[in-house]
C-alpha positions in Angstrom: 60.7 81.6 144.9 62.0 85.2 144.0 60.0 87.8 142.8 60.2 89.6 138.9 60.7 92.8 139.8 57.6 95.1 138.2 59.1 97.2 136.6 60.7 95.0 133.9 57.1 95.4 132.4 55.5 98.2 134.4 55.7 102.0 134.6 55.2 104.1 136.9 54.5 107.5 138.1 54.7 111.0 136.4 57.2 109.5 133.6 56.1 111.5 131.0 58.4 114.4 132.7 61.6 112.1 130.6 60.1 112.3 127.4 61.7 115.3 125.2 58.4 115.6 123.2 56.5 116.4 126.4 58.9 118.3 127.9 59.1 120.5 124.4 55.1 120.6 124.3 52.9 120.4 127.3 50.5 118.9 127.8 47.3 120.9 127.3 44.0 118.6 128.6 44.4 115.1 130.3 42.0 113.3 129.4 39.9 109.9 131.3 40.0 106.8 129.6 40.2 103.1 129.7 43.3 100.9 127.7 42.7 99.3 124.5 44.7 96.4 124.8 43.8 93.7 127.0 41.4 92.1 129.2 43.4 94.0 132.2 41.3 97.0 131.8 43.7 99.5 133.3 41.8 103.4 133.8 44.1 106.0 132.1 44.7 109.7 131.4 45.0 110.7 127.1 47.7 113.5 127.2 45.8 116.0 124.2 47.9 118.7 122.5 46.2 121.2 119.7 43.7 118.5 119.5 46.6 115.7 118.9 46.9 112.2 121.5 50.9 113.0 122.7 50.9 110.4 125.6 48.9 108.2 127.8 49.1 107.7 131.6 48.2 105.7 134.3 44.9 107.1 136.5 46.1 107.7 139.7 43.6 105.9 142.4 42.1 103.4 139.3 40.6 100.2 141.6 43.0 98.0 138.5 45.6 99.7 138.5 46.4 102.3 140.4 48.4 104.4 137.7 50.3 101.5 136.4 50.7 101.1 132.6 52.2 98.2 130.8 54.8 99.1 127.8 52.2 98.4 125.6 49.9 100.8 127.6 52.4 104.1 127.4 53.0 103.9 123.7 48.7 103.2 122.9 48.7 106.9 122.3 51.2 106.2 119.3 48.4 104.0 117.7 46.3 106.6 116.8 48.6 108.6 115.0 50.3 105.5 113.4 50.8 105.7 109.9 48.2 104.0 107.7 45.1 104.8 109.5 41.8 104.0 107.1 40.8 107.7 106.4 38.1 107.1 103.6 36.1 104.0 101.8 37.7 102.2 98.8 36.0 100.2 96.5 37.1 97.5 93.8 35.0 94.7 91.3 37.2 92.0 91.7 41.1 91.6 94.0 42.9 91.8 90.9 42.1 95.4 90.6 42.6 98.5 92.6 41.4 99.9 94.7 39.6 103.6 94.0 38.1 105.9 96.6 35.3 106.0 97.3 31.8 108.4 99.5 30.3 106.4 102.5 26.6 106.6 100.4 28.7 104.1 98.0 30.7 102.0 99.9 27.1 100.9 102.1 25.3 101.5 99.2 27.4 99.1 97.1 28.2 96.2 100.9 23.5 96.7 100.9 23.3 95.2 97.3 25.6 92.7 97.6 24.8 91.2 100.6 21.4 91.3 99.9 22.0 89.1 95.9 23.5 86.5 98.4 21.7 86.3 100.4 18.5 86.2 97.9 20.4 83.7 95.2 22.0 81.7 98.0 19.8 82.2 101.2 20.4 84.1 104.4 23.2 81.6 105.4 25.4 82.4 102.3 26.7 85.5 104.4 28.4 85.2 106.9 30.1 88.3 109.8 33.0 87.5 111.6 33.7 89.7 114.3 36.1 90.9 116.9 36.7 91.8 120.9 37.6 95.6 120.8 35.0 97.0 119.7 32.9 98.5 122.5 30.2 96.5 124.2 27.8 99.2 122.4 28.3 98.3 119.3 28.5 94.3 119.6 24.6 95.1 120.6 24.0 97.1 117.7 26.0 94.7 115.4 23.9 91.4 117.2 20.6 93.5 116.4 21.7 93.9 112.9 22.9 90.6 112.1 20.2 88.5 114.2 17.4 90.6 113.8 17.4 92.0 110.1 20.0 90.0 108.2 19.2 86.7 110.3 22.1 84.7 109.1 23.5 82.2 111.5 27.0 82.6 110.0 27.6 84.2 113.1 30.4 84.4 115.8 33.8 86.5 116.8 37.4 86.1 117.0 37.4 85.4 120.6 36.5 81.5 119.8 40.1 81.8 119.2 41.1 82.9 122.6 38.3 81.9 125.2 36.1 80.1 123.4 36.7 77.5 126.4 36.2 79.4 129.4 33.0 80.6 128.3 31.8 76.7 127.6 33.7 75.6 130.7 31.9 78.1 132.8 27.9 77.5 130.9 29.0 73.2 131.9 30.1 73.8 135.4 27.6 77.3 136.5 25.4 76.9 134.2 26.1 80.4 132.8 28.7 82.3 131.6 30.9 84.7 133.3 34.5 84.6 136.3 33.2 84.4 139.4 36.4 85.8 140.8 38.0 89.2 140.6 41.4 90.7 141.4 40.9 91.8 144.6 41.0 87.7 145.0 45.1 88.1 145.3 44.5 89.8 148.4 43.2 87.3 149.9 44.2 83.8 148.6 46.5 81.3 151.1 47.2 79.1 146.8 47.2 80.1 143.6 47.8 77.6 141.0 47.7 79.0 137.5 47.5 76.4 134.2 49.4 78.0 130.9 49.4 81.5 132.1 52.3 84.2 131.9 51.2 86.7 133.7 54.1 88.8 133.8 54.5 89.1 130.4 50.9 88.6 129.0 49.7 91.4 132.3 51.6 92.7 133.4 49.5 94.7 135.6 47.2 91.8 137.1 50.9 90.6 137.6 51.9 93.6 139.8 48.6 93.2 141.6 49.4 89.6 142.6 53.3 90.9 143.4 51.6 93.8 145.6 50.4 90.9 147.3 52.9 88.6 147.9 55.2 91.2 149.3 52.5 91.9 151.8 51.5 88.7 152.1 53.2 85.1 151.7 51.3 82.0 150.2 52.0 79.5 147.4 52.1 80.5 144.3 52.1 77.3 141.8 52.8 77.3 137.7 51.6 74.6 135.6 53.5 75.6 131.9 55.0 73.3 129.7 57.7 76.3 129.3 59.6 78.5 131.3 58.2 81.6 131.4 59.3 84.8 133.4 56.1 83.4 135.6 57.6 80.1 136.2 60.5 81.3 137.6 59.1 83.5 140.5 57.3 80.2 141.6 57.5 78.2 144.8 56.5 75.8 142.1 57.1 74.7 138.2 55.3 72.3 137.1 56.5 71.5 133.2 53.6 70.0 132.1 53.4 67.7 129.0 51.4 69.6 126.2 47.6 68.6 126.3 48.2 67.3 129.4 46.2 69.3 131.7 43.2 67.4 131.9 45.1 64.7 133.5 46.9 66.3 135.9 43.6 67.9 136.8 42.1 64.7 137.6 45.0 64.1 139.2 44.7 66.7 141.9 41.5 65.9 142.0 41.7 61.8 142.9 44.2 62.8 146.3 42.5 65.0 147.2 39.5 63.0 147.5 41.5 60.0 148.6 43.2 62.0 151.4 39.8 63.5 152.3 40.8 66.4 151.7 37.1 67.2 150.3 34.5 69.7 150.9 31.9 67.2 151.2 29.4 69.8 152.7 29.0 72.2 150.0 29.8 69.0 147.9 26.7 68.0 149.2 25.2 71.3 149.4 25.7 72.9 146.1 27.0 70.2 143.8 25.4 67.7 141.6 26.6 64.4 139.6 29.0 63.8 142.1 28.5 59.5 141.9 29.6 59.5 138.3 31.9 62.0 138.5 34.3 59.9 141.3 34.1 57.4 139.5 36.0 58.1 136.7 38.3 60.3 139.4 39.2 57.1 140.5 41.2 56.1 137.2 43.1 58.6 138.0 46.1 58.3 140.6 49.4 60.2 140.5 51.1 57.0 139.5 48.9 56.8 136.5 49.2 60.1 135.5 52.5 60.6 136.1 53.7 59.1 132.8 51.2 61.2 130.4 51.6 64.6 132.2 55.2 64.9 132.4 54.6 65.4 136.2 56.2 63.3 139.1 53.4 61.5 141.2 55.5 63.0 144.4 54.8 66.3 142.9 51.1 65.7 141.9 50.4 64.9 145.7 52.3 68.0 147.3 50.2 70.6 145.2 46.5 68.7 145.7 47.9 68.8 149.3 48.9 72.7 149.4 46.0 73.4 147.8 43.2 72.0 149.4 44.6 72.6 152.6 44.8 76.4 152.6 42.2 78.3 153.4 40.9 80.2 150.5 42.4 79.6 147.0 42.7 80.5 143.0 43.0 78.6 140.2 43.7 81.5 137.3 44.1 80.5 133.7 45.1 81.9 130.5 45.8 80.5 127.1 47.9 77.4 127.7 43.8 75.8 128.9 41.8 77.3 126.6 44.1 76.9 123.3 43.6 72.9 123.1 41.9 69.6 122.5 41.2 69.5 125.2 40.4 73.0 126.4 36.8 73.4 127.7 37.5 69.9 129.5 40.6 72.3 131.1 38.2 74.8 132.7 36.1 72.2 133.5 38.8 70.3 135.4 39.7 73.3 137.1 35.6 74.1 138.1 35.6 70.9 138.9 38.6 71.1 141.9 37.0 74.7 143.2 33.6 72.7 143.7 35.2 69.9 145.4 37.0 72.6 148.0 34.4 75.0 148.3 37.0 77.3 146.3 33.5 79.4 144.7 32.2 82.5 145.2 34.6 82.9 148.9 37.5 86.3 149.2 40.6 84.5 147.9 38.9 81.6 146.6 38.0 80.8 142.9 38.5 79.9 139.5 39.0 83.0 137.6 39.7 83.2 133.8 42.1 86.0 132.5 40.5 86.9 129.2 42.8 88.3 126.3 41.3 90.9 124.8 40.2 94.4 126.3 36.5 93.7 125.2 36.1 89.9 124.9 33.8 89.4 128.1 31.3 92.1 126.3 31.7 89.5 123.0 29.9 87.4 125.5 27.7 89.5 126.8 26.0 91.4 124.2 27.2 90.7 120.8 24.5 87.1 120.4 26.7 85.5 117.9 26.3 82.1 120.6 23.6 83.4 121.8 21.2 86.3 122.8 21.5 89.5 124.9 21.9 89.0 128.1 23.5 85.4 128.3 20.4 84.2 127.1 20.2 80.9 125.3 18.7 80.6 120.8 17.8 76.9 122.3 15.2 78.7 124.4 12.0 79.5 123.2 11.0 82.0 125.5 14.3 83.7 125.6 13.5 83.9 121.3 10.5 85.3 121.8 11.0 87.8 124.9 14.7 89.6 122.2 12.7 89.2 119.2 9.8 91.1 121.2 12.1 93.8 122.9 13.2 94.2 119.5 10.1 94.3 117.6 11.1 91.9 114.6 9.8 87.9 113.1 10.8 85.3 115.9 11.1 83.3 112.9 15.1 85.1 111.7 16.4 83.4 114.9 17.6 79.6 114.7 16.8 77.0 117.4 20.5 76.8 117.9 23.7 78.8 117.8 25.4 78.8 114.0 29.0 77.6 112.8 31.8 79.3 115.3 34.6 81.5 113.2 36.6 78.5 113.1 34.0 76.0 111.4 32.4 78.9 108.9 36.1 79.6 107.5 35.9 75.3 105.9 32.5 76.3 104.8 33.6 79.3 102.6 35.9 76.0 100.9 32.7 74.2 100.3 31.1 76.9 99.1 28.8 77.0 101.6 29.1 80.6 102.4 29.4 83.5 99.4 30.2 87.0 101.5 32.7 87.7 104.3 31.8 90.5 106.6 35.0 90.9 108.9 34.8 93.7 111.7 38.0 94.5 113.2 39.9 90.8 113.1 42.9 89.6 110.6 42.4 86.0 110.4 45.9 86.1 107.8 47.8 86.1 110.9 45.0 84.9 113.7 43.8 81.4 111.6 45.8 79.1 112.2 46.8 77.1 108.5 47.0 80.3 107.2 47.7 79.7 103.6 45.0 77.6 103.8 42.9 80.8 105.4 44.5 82.9 102.2 42.8 80.1 99.9 39.5 80.4 101.9 38.9 84.0 101.5 40.2 83.8 97.7 37.1 82.0 97.2 34.2 84.7 98.5 32.2 86.7 96.2 31.7 89.5 98.0 34.4 90.6 101.4 34.5 93.4 103.4 37.0 94.6 105.7 35.8 97.0 108.0 38.8 97.9 110.1 41.8 100.8 111.3 44.2 100.5 109.5 45.2 99.9 105.6 46.9 98.0 104.0 45.9 95.6 106.0 46.7 91.5 105.5 43.1 90.1 105.2 41.8 93.2 103.1 44.2 91.7 100.2 41.4 89.8 99.2 38.6 92.4 100.4 36.3 94.6 98.3 35.1 97.2 100.7 37.3 98.1 102.8 35.4 100.1 105.3 37.4 103.3 107.1 36.8 102.0 111.3 37.4 104.9 114.4 39.4 103.6 116.5 39.4 103.6 120.3 39.8 106.3 122.4 38.2 108.3 119.5 34.7 107.4 120.5 32.4 106.0 123.7 31.4 103.2 125.0 32.4 100.7 127.2 34.7 97.1 127.5 34.3 94.9 130.4 37.8 93.0 131.7 38.3 90.5 132.6 36.7 90.5 136.4 33.4 92.1 134.9 34.4 95.2 135.6 32.5 97.8 132.4 34.5 100.3 131.9 34.1 103.4 130.7 36.2 104.3 127.1 35.3 108.2 126.9 36.0 109.7 123.6 40.2 111.5 122.9 40.1 113.0 119.8 38.3 112.6 116.7 39.2 110.1 113.6 41.2 110.4 110.7 39.2 111.5 107.7 36.0 109.9 107.4 36.9 106.9 109.3 33.1 106.8 111.6 32.6 105.1 115.1 31.3 101.1 114.7 28.3 101.9 115.9 27.7 104.5 112.7 28.9 102.9 110.6 26.3 99.3 111.5 23.3 101.8 111.9 24.3 102.9 108.3 24.5 99.2 106.7 21.2 98.5 108.7 19.2 101.7 107.1 20.6 100.7 103.4 19.2 97.7 103.9 16.8 99.1 105.0 16.0 97.8 108.3 13.8 100.1 110.9 15.1 98.4 114.3 17.7 99.9 115.0 16.3 102.5 117.3 19.4 103.3 119.3 21.2 105.6 117.7 24.0 106.8 120.0 26.3 104.6 122.3 24.5 106.4 125.6 20.8 105.4 123.6 22.6 101.6 123.2 23.4 101.1 126.8 19.9 102.4 128.3 19.3 99.3 125.3 21.4 97.1 126.9 20.3 98.3 130.7 16.6 97.2 129.6 17.4 93.8 127.7 19.9 92.3 130.9 17.8 93.1 133.7 17.9 90.4 136.0 20.0 88.1 134.2 23.3 87.3 135.1 25.6 90.4 133.2 22.5 93.0 135.0 23.8 96.3 133.4 20.3 97.9 134.4 22.0 100.4 137.2 24.9 101.2 134.6 25.5 104.7 134.1 28.0 106.6 131.8 29.0 109.4 134.8 28.6 106.1 137.8 31.3 104.2 135.4 33.9 107.6 135.3 33.3 107.6 139.4 33.9 104.6 140.5 36.5 103.8 137.8 34.1 100.8 136.3 31.5 99.1 137.9 31.1 94.8 138.4 28.5 92.7 136.9 25.8 92.1 138.2 24.6 95.8 139.0 21.1 95.9 139.5 20.2 99.8 140.7 19.8 100.1 144.8 16.7 102.1 146.0 18.3 105.3 145.2 19.8 104.2 141.8 22.8 103.5 142.3 24.7 100.8 140.7 25.8 98.0 143.0 27.8 95.8 141.8 28.7 92.8 142.4 33.2 91.7 142.8 32.3 87.9 143.4 29.6 85.6 142.0 28.0 82.7 143.6 28.9 83.7 147.1 25.0 82.4 147.9 26.0 78.5 146.5 23.0 79.6 143.6 24.3 78.0 140.2 22.5 79.1 136.5 21.6 75.2 136.1 17.7 74.4 136.7 18.2 72.7 139.8 20.3 75.7 141.0 23.4 73.6 142.0 27.2 73.4 140.4 27.7 70.3 138.0 30.6 68.0 138.6 31.6 66.8 135.3 33.7 63.6 134.6 36.6 64.1 132.2 37.9 61.0 130.3 41.2 61.5 128.7 41.7 60.5 124.8 45.4 61.9 123.4 44.2 63.1 119.9 47.0 66.4 120.0 49.1 66.0 117.1 52.6 64.0 118.3 55.3 64.8 117.4 57.0 61.3 115.2 60.6 60.7 113.9 59.6 63.3 110.4 58.9 66.0 112.8 60.4 65.8 116.1 59.7 68.9 117.9 56.6 70.4 120.2 55.7 73.5 118.8 54.2 76.1 121.4 53.0 79.4 120.6 52.4 82.7 122.8 52.7 86.4 123.0 55.6 88.4 123.6 55.1 91.5 126.2 56.1 94.3 123.1 53.4 92.3 120.8 49.5 93.0 120.9 47.7 89.8 118.6 48.7 90.1 115.1 51.0 93.3 115.4 47.7 95.3 113.7 49.1 98.2 116.1 51.7 97.6 117.7 53.6 96.8 114.6 53.1 100.4 113.7 54.3 101.2 117.4 58.7 102.0 116.4 59.1 102.0 120.5 57.0 98.4 120.3 58.2 97.1 117.3 61.5 97.7 117.6 62.2 95.5 120.4 61.1 92.6 118.9 60.5 93.1 115.2 60.8 89.6 113.4 59.4 86.0 114.6 61.7 83.8 116.2 62.0 80.4 117.4 63.3 80.0 121.2 65.1 76.5 121.8 67.1 74.3 123.5 70.9 74.9 123.6 71.0 70.7 123.6 68.5 70.4 120.1 70.0 73.1 119.0 73.7 71.7 119.2 72.5 68.4 117.7 71.7 70.0 114.4 74.5 72.7 113.8 72.5 75.7 115.0 74.5 78.2 116.8 73.7 81.6 118.4 71.7 84.1 116.2 71.8 81.3 113.0 68.7 80.9 111.1 66.3 77.8 110.9 63.9 76.3 108.5 61.0 75.0 110.8 58.7 72.7 108.9 54.6 71.2 109.7 52.4 69.8 107.6 51.1 72.9 106.6 53.8 74.6 105.8 57.2 76.2 106.8 59.1 79.1 107.8 62.6 81.0 108.7 63.0 82.4 111.9 66.5 83.5 113.9 66.9 81.3 116.7 67.5 82.3 120.5 68.7 79.3 122.4 67.3 79.7 126.2 66.8 76.9 129.0 63.6 78.3 128.4 62.1 75.3 126.4 62.5 71.8 127.3 64.6 69.6 124.7 62.2 68.4 122.8 60.5 71.2 122.6 59.9 75.3 120.5 58.2 78.3 121.0 57.3 80.6 118.3 55.2 84.1 119.0 52.4 83.4 117.0 51.9 88.1 116.4 53.9 87.6 112.8 52.0 87.2 109.9 54.9 85.0 108.4 55.2 82.9 111.8 54.0 80.6 113.9 50.3 80.4 112.3 52.6 79.1 108.8 52.3 76.1 110.8 49.6 75.3 112.9 46.8 72.3 112.4 44.7 74.1 114.2 42.3 70.7 115.5 39.5 71.5 117.2 38.2 71.3 121.0 35.0 69.7 120.5 32.6 71.7 123.2 34.0 75.4 122.4 35.3 74.9 118.8 38.2 76.1 119.7 41.7 75.4 117.9 44.7 73.9 120.0 47.4 76.4 118.8 49.8 75.3 121.0 50.2 71.7 120.5 51.6 70.5 116.9 54.9 68.8 115.4 57.4 70.7 113.4 61.4 69.6 112.3 63.4 72.5 113.0 67.0 72.7 110.4 69.5 75.1 110.1 69.2 78.0 107.4 71.2 80.7 105.4 69.3 84.3 106.6 66.9 85.3 104.2 67.1 87.5 101.7 64.1 89.7 103.3 63.1 90.4 107.1 61.0 92.7 107.5 57.5 91.5 108.3 54.4 93.4 107.3 51.1 94.1 109.6 
């Protein structure tokens, strides 16, 4: 194993001293906050001069990043100052007309009137709301209170369905509740790291720095499962280049070896797990020799990895989108949990199953947005939970359905069918993020009324909007994010928002007031956080001991965090340390995982696998990073990674362009020849509007409804250079 130098993606110390602008215009004030990109949760300080953010540095001594930041983090202040900020509400009667500027009263009145009209004419569920993983937990809670307790529609979800729904589903199935059980400190204690579909070096650079630091002090085996030779795979002791979409087969085969060779922790299983007999019967079908032709990993490698993992005193699994974005995503998470359970690697230092979350507050969505349930990991299916929340909010329990409604990926087909007439998009851009975006555009055109609430304009999804509501962004308002290790982090307001832009909290309250709802009594972030503490007390994600001063002093607190005798929050680095889980019998479940290959597969007409993913310079749909010159210049265009042997057979050379076609659409992109992708496979970053998601199919996981972005069939042919290359954001 050769460690990838972390200075490729990590910046340390006072690098601002080398920036000419900062030397000429020294910072007047450093203000503490939390990074607003990924789920790592880095503590940062924003340098302010004359009321304007001019630089960023990592917060020294912060428990997550200790002053380190990635490339996106050090330029995050430019997202605030980027061109085309949305500064004034915009209205129009028809999407064929230009927008006109309006005041907030007019914009909110129009929004309320249209929501009311649509629901009165077509029913409550004719309105849909799709949110994000980017706003604060206080804002998620308030939006959920508005939607569930006021609007009453069950067509309510977040774009976190596109990235984390399978992790949520898998945790619930195995452990009885959502919530990653481990923490970053587990890197310091593990004796084996097994990573599935995670390019940690480029997608979560600061977490990679945590791992690299641990490895420099104490070597332990690192095993990476990924179809592509990522930077993370290059530094691993063992790289398993799996066939796309077959992780469940590999996981079952690993469990088979552990069971047959007597490596399982039978004491832990007997005491803390249920379902063993049915699970064991299914596992018997997955001998390595049977699994190898399906998953593409030799039987001897499966046995070797199983022995290394089970033989470690503490073994840790991590994963990201390579597992989640699959038709078997939820089963893949359950398979990882099964491995952890049969080896006793749950709730102990270095022994865990830790999902690395995507967005900065995807966890906050899961905890308190009420998209798939009710606040504090309560279930809509549970009558006692519905009754408690209705009484707590002072609303009619009849507003709450007896089960969650459609996921985001089901809402757009419902628009196609004419069942949904109005849509409210909050800080999300489905015109780039959804699979088969041509289909998404057709759905948006069918709406009678669309509200887009975002920090920039123009925006691809706003092309179909009737109302555009300008929102304040990260560091222009106050609230909290929760990171991948359940650490609740404070995001302090650093500067004022531009023009008439308002915080998402104030926008939600404004819509509620315009609709005549009176149950949203918490009007400030601190008041909302106090209410969250009350509603979550005693729940798995207990915030009852959390206060803003405590969060700032500690650099974040990990839930559950009930108050101690002196009133201070008691954070919890790990879950299930007592071996008690959230199923009624307090046991975790071992769940059999039969495998059915239901992906679109390459064939004679479309002979290549298309894989998609992130690059270090960009964040999701480039809404922010596409406007930051020092990031966008390194990756301004979509490109195709292709193996040189495949390219030679098609007459494609370095820096040529290729037309990539699927059964959904086509795109012309620059070609990069590389051995990072195997023959028969290609890769395109998903960040670009005219890119990968014009091609993706988006078959859905049956449990989580998350799309399979990483397994679709395409064909590739040499193409002329396009007349226009620039990509909008």
